[in-house]
PyMOL CGO cylinders between C-alpha atoms (Angstrom):
from pymol import cmd
from pymol.cgo import CYLINDER

trace = [
    CYLINDER, -29.83, 13.93, 8.61, -28.79, 10.42, 9.71, 0.3, 1, 1, 1, 1, 1, 1,
    CYLINDER, -28.79, 10.42, 9.71, -27.64, 9.53, 6.21, 0.3, 1, 1, 1, 1, 1, 1,
    CYLINDER, -27.64, 9.53, 6.21, -25.22, 12.49, 6.18, 0.3, 1, 1, 1, 1, 1, 1,
    CYLINDER, -25.22, 12.49, 6.18, -23.80, 11.48, 9.56, 0.3, 1, 1, 1, 1, 1, 1,
    CYLINDER, -23.80, 11.48, 9.56, -23.22, 7.91, 8.36, 0.3, 1, 1, 1, 1, 1, 1,
    CYLINDER, -23.22, 7.91, 8.36, -21.57, 9.15, 5.17, 0.3, 1, 1, 1, 1, 1, 1,
    CYLINDER, -21.57, 9.15, 5.17, -19.22, 11.42, 7.11, 0.3, 1, 1, 1, 1, 1, 1,
    CYLINDER, -19.22, 11.42, 7.11, -18.31, 8.60, 9.51, 0.3, 1, 1, 1, 1, 1, 1,
    CYLINDER, -18.31, 8.60, 9.51, -17.69, 6.20, 6.62, 0.3, 1, 1, 1, 1, 1, 1,
    CYLINDER, -17.69, 6.20, 6.62, -15.52, 8.74, 4.84, 0.3, 1, 1, 1, 1, 1, 1,
    CYLINDER, -15.52, 8.74, 4.84, -13.47, 9.40, 7.99, 0.3, 1, 1, 1, 1, 1, 1,
    CYLINDER, -13.47, 9.40, 7.99, -13.02, 5.70, 8.65, 0.3, 1, 1, 1, 1, 1, 1,
    CYLINDER, -13.02, 5.70, 8.65, -12.00, 5.07, 5.03, 0.3, 1, 1, 1, 1, 1, 1,
    CYLINDER, -12.00, 5.07, 5.03, -9.42, 7.84, 5.06, 0.3, 1, 1, 1, 1, 1, 1,
    CYLINDER, -9.42, 7.84, 5.06, -7.89, 6.65, 8.33, 0.3, 1, 1, 1, 1, 1, 1,
    CYLINDER, -7.89, 6.65, 8.33, -7.75, 3.04, 7.09, 0.3, 1, 1, 1, 1, 1, 1,
    CYLINDER, -7.75, 3.04, 7.09, -6.06, 4.03, 3.83, 0.3, 1, 1, 1, 1, 1, 1,
    CYLINDER, -6.06, 4.03, 3.83, -3.53, 6.29, 5.53, 0.3, 1, 1, 1, 1, 1, 1,
    CYLINDER, -3.53, 6.29, 5.53, -2.64, 3.47, 7.93, 0.3, 1, 1, 1, 1, 1, 1,
    CYLINDER, -2.64, 3.47, 7.93, -2.05, 1.00, 5.10, 0.3, 1, 1, 1, 1, 1, 1,
    CYLINDER, -2.05, 1.00, 5.10, -0.14, 3.38, 2.83, 0.3, 1, 1, 1, 1, 1, 1,
    CYLINDER, -0.14, 3.38, 2.83, 3.33, 2.67, 4.33, 0.3, 1, 1, 1, 1, 1, 1,
    CYLINDER, 3.33, 2.67, 4.33, 2.76, -1.06, 3.93, 0.3, 1, 1, 1, 1, 1, 1,
    CYLINDER, 2.76, -1.06, 3.93, 1.71, -0.69, 0.30, 0.3, 1, 1, 1, 1, 1, 1,
    CYLINDER, 1.71, -0.69, 0.30, 4.62, 1.62, -0.51, 0.3, 1, 1, 1, 1, 1, 1,
    CYLINDER, 4.62, 1.62, -0.51, 7.08, -0.70, 1.26, 0.3, 1, 1, 1, 1, 1, 1,
    CYLINDER, 7.08, -0.70, 1.26, 5.71, -3.72, -0.59, 0.3, 1, 1, 1, 1, 1, 1,
    CYLINDER, 5.71, -3.72, -0.59, 6.04, -1.97, -3.93, 0.3, 1, 1, 1, 1, 1, 1,
    CYLINDER, 6.04, -1.97, -3.93, 9.61, -0.99, -3.05, 0.3, 1, 1, 1, 1, 1, 1,
    CYLINDER, 9.61, -0.99, -3.05, 10.54, -4.60, -2.29, 0.3, 1, 1, 1, 1, 1, 1,
    CYLINDER, 10.54, -4.60, -2.29, 9.12, -5.77, -5.62, 0.3, 1, 1, 1, 1, 1, 1,
    CYLINDER, 9.12, -5.77, -5.62, 11.09, -3.10, -7.51, 0.3, 1, 1, 1, 1, 1, 1,
    CYLINDER, 11.09, -3.10, -7.51, 14.35, -3.91, -5.71, 0.3, 1, 1, 1, 1, 1, 1,
    CYLINDER, 14.35, -3.91, -5.71, 13.83, -7.62, -6.40, 0.3, 1, 1, 1, 1, 1, 1,
    CYLINDER, 13.83, -7.62, -6.40, 13.29, -6.96, -10.09, 0.3, 1, 1, 1, 1, 1, 1,
    CYLINDER, 13.29, -6.96, -10.09, 16.44, -4.82, -10.29, 0.3, 1, 1, 1, 1, 1, 1,
    CYLINDER, 16.44, -4.82, -10.29, 18.49, -7.50, -8.51, 0.3, 1, 1, 1, 1, 1, 1,
    CYLINDER, 18.49, -7.50, -8.51, 17.21, -10.15, -10.93, 0.3, 1, 1, 1, 1, 1, 1,
    CYLINDER, 17.21, -10.15, -10.93, 18.20, -8.08, -13.94, 0.3, 1, 1, 1, 1, 1, 1,
    CYLINDER, 18.20, -8.08, -13.94, 21.64, -7.14, -12.60, 0.3, 1, 1, 1, 1, 1, 1,
    CYLINDER, 21.64, -7.14, -12.60, 22.71, -10.47, -11.12, 0.3, 1, 1, 1, 1, 1, 1,
    CYLINDER, 22.71, -10.47, -11.12, 20.45, -12.97, -12.83, 0.3, 1, 1, 1, 1, 1, 1,
    CYLINDER, 20.45, -12.97, -12.83, 18.82, -15.77, -10.94, 0.3, 1, 1, 1, 1, 1, 1,
    CYLINDER, 18.82, -15.77, -10.94, 15.92, -15.31, -8.57, 0.3, 1, 1, 1, 1, 1, 1,
    CYLINDER, 15.92, -15.31, -8.57, 16.89, -11.95, -7.06, 0.3, 1, 1, 1, 1, 1, 1,
    CYLINDER, 16.89, -11.95, -7.06, 16.11, -11.43, -3.40, 0.3, 1, 1, 1, 1, 1, 1,
    CYLINDER, 16.11, -11.43, -3.40, 12.84, -13.31, -3.16, 0.3, 1, 1, 1, 1, 1, 1,
]
cmd.load_cgo(trace, "trace")
């Protein structure tokens, strides 16, 4: 019984941690894409 409780707690903690980090990951990916587009359109180093 204890193993099931620990597994449920670990799953809940993992889901909450991933959902909290998702906006940061999506925002970071967006910045990389925008930087790449700026480099291709204007040349040079882009934004970063």
